[in-house]
C-alpha angles and dihedrals in degrees: 000000000000118000091209144308119268127196105213111193109188127136095202104093094199093055091042092054094048098047095039091053091048095049092046091052087053092056103265128128109232123203103194121203128178098187136041089244091058091047092051089053091052092050092047095051106032141043110238126192098208141353136221111203126189118225098229115047132169106279096350142059116243090234091059091050091050090052088052092049091049090065092063102024107031095168101040109130108240133186113203111210119195144148088219129055092065101150120086094237091060089043092056092045093052095046091051100041099039096029091228119163094228145349105236112204119222131264094048133162121243087239090057092051091049090053093056093043090055091047091050093052095034084229112172110164116216116256112272119252115260094255091057097056097089091046090051091052091052089050092052091052090049090050092052089051091049092049092050090049092052090048092050091048091051092049091052089057095052093088091055090049090052090054090048091050093049089052093050093049091048089055090046092052089052088058102266114147088195089057092050092049092046091050091050093047091050094051092044091055092045091051093052099037109034092064091051089057090049098258095125098161090053091049092050093048090048090052091054092050091045091054090051093047098046100074090044092048092048092048093243096120137010113260116264096217094185092057092039093053092047090051091047091052090048089052091048089051091051090049092050091050094041121134117166112248145098115172122289117252094251127067138285101059109236116247114235123245118263091249092061096069117138131187118255107260113246120236090235146322118253133182114222116195121197136128093226107097094191092053092048089053089051091051090050089054091049090051092052091052092050098042090250119137108224122195118183141208132182100208147011096273093050092046093053090048092053091048091053093050102049145018115265132192093204148327133243113200131187104242093216098042107161091349143348110328090352089139090072088068089056090052091051091051092049090053089058091061106094098227094041102056091105096031112143108249135200131180127208130192148136092257113077108163124131093264093056094044093049091051090050092051091049088052089059103265122151094187138036117198132188120247117263095034125187130246087254090054089052093048094049092046092053093047089052093048093048090049090050091057096041102034118189115244106254122212122221121194114209116199116189130133091220110087091202091055091049091051093047095048092045092051091050096049106034112107139135086278100042130053117194126208116193123212128180102175112078091195089066095056096104092049091045091054091053094044101043102024095209127204092214137017123217107197131189112219102212113055137138110273117004114024123233089257091056093047091050091052089050090053091049091051091061110084093213093055102038091107097042109124109244123192121188121216113205147148089226120086103160125127093257091054093047092051092047092048094053092043090055089056104262120152097205144345138218125208122230128275087052116217110226096223094047091048092053093044094050095044093047092048093051093045093052095046092046091050094052092045091048092049092053096044101039108029133085106239094220102046102020090231128129118280119237099264099051090041092055091048091052092044093054090050091049091049092051089049091049091053092049095048101032093240123144125241125206120204125189133185113207126197127187106238116247093350094163088061089053091055094043096045105034103022136260093273089058088050089053090053090054091052092047090053090050087053092050093050094047094047095048104039101058139064128265092253093053122091127226125187141178097227095189138302108349095342124106133182128206128186121198119197116221094005126138122213097261094047092049091046092052092053092048091047091054090049091048091053091048092051092046090056094055119102115216126196123229127216091268095047096262119142123233142163136218139201134196137220125215141194117208130202130175131208130256095015095055097032142311101235133064096249094052093049095047091048093051092046092047092052091052091047088054089052091050092050093045089056093057103278130255089096140118112215124197 
């Protein structure tokens, strides 16, 4: 007997095949549609009990189709599946406006979709009679075999998909809008589908390429072909190394097969140019210790050749290569290489007076290092270069009671690098800080209620926001005003009427300086994650927000299994590489609003806003599988692998304060380790 009929509208044939087979095996009738026209026919001819609608359909957005369906079927349970709409505010908006039961984020597992389908329909099948138990077990085994076969079939087609993507991007680079659209559609489908088949690294790499392609495809920004090609190559590498997996939902986390090994991803690739072969060899060794890929050149011609042959995140050039200021010639040659015209550049040398440094800046350098520099100097330089090419999107909060002023300031500042949030009610400032977590505050001085001076003092009285850059906007520029502004805690001020270019320049300068200061004061140098103090400050603020809004918060403590043995057997530098990789995974696998911290030694803590236990566990399990597939190199060249264990707690069920949550998570971590490790305990 059928448990219900599901309309499944999804234009990706691979995902449609996987999910349809899974739901049918679970007793559902599935009416699959790949276009809106097909879905309309299904709805006109059949009675369906629920629908699953993809967000991006051929010729139509999923949201528009749902609005159309609501006119004829106002109470039909609908799941909205999309790779976009990831923040909770958008989620709430969609569920209210479209009356969908849930926004299902891609990539999702078939098991996850089944869970929400059953909740929508309140379908709880009666327990099977005793004589049917054995048959049910056989069916489950058959289903697992079917699922594995589908995954293997999908994996076998990945190489073909990579060739198709390379062809589309080649056409796009030649100026074809069809090629650009085809490349975007391919990566969008890979992002949403590969993870459902268990190819999580492929899904993540496709998501990165999709995010780079979208503004170019929409005409909002010219394509950065250097970054796009690097992202395509990373996706192709992930596809070549792909083995379906991701940890199962129950502990322990499954260990990957030997054949699924992948190399540890470097933090960046940097070209070092010097004519001293011994020094270049030393820099290569430093890079290996710091997970930095170092390529070398001994002159301008060789440097230009390297830049043409491979993607670089930056270049470090000896300022006196071949003679005084000879490194500037290398910089000029690098700028003639098409994909290296905007390459971040640093000089190093024994001379460091003002004259040298000024010449280096005029030659396009953003950094000047001593020679010899340390492995830490190298690591920080590469991190800065990588950040310069992939800048984080900063958020500016504009508070002004004049709606025209808010619109004008927002229009002047909004860009691919800056997001602007407007606010007109000064009494909502504290809530807005917690909700939007801005990187800079633009504040009008004269407003109804609290003045800008009062609001700035309030901001400075909150430990979490004491370093937030605050810029006043005012018609007053006299001495008394300037003194009062700085006494209230402002960093800068702008006089009305505000000049667009000056506004942008001051905001960008403050954002960059605040970012660098924050990185140095709050981040662990080895992993790039938050240190304990700023993490705890952020966690307390997140907990207070979760209590105000009724949202959950998941907290997990992670511990690298048998880390002392790693240090004793493979060397402390190898141990550092393991910790650096943990930092890279934690910083790249979570959302902006989540917090990641190096708690101490080999222990890490992560806090996920709005997450339930199962969702948090699933994210951690995927990360665990990814780490377990990475091959590390010991001090003697030997290869080894590591795993981690985790304890998970959720507020408010496990406590409403930081201490209670940490205690609950730590107890579960201890339980995971006592059972052999490589587990996630809830």
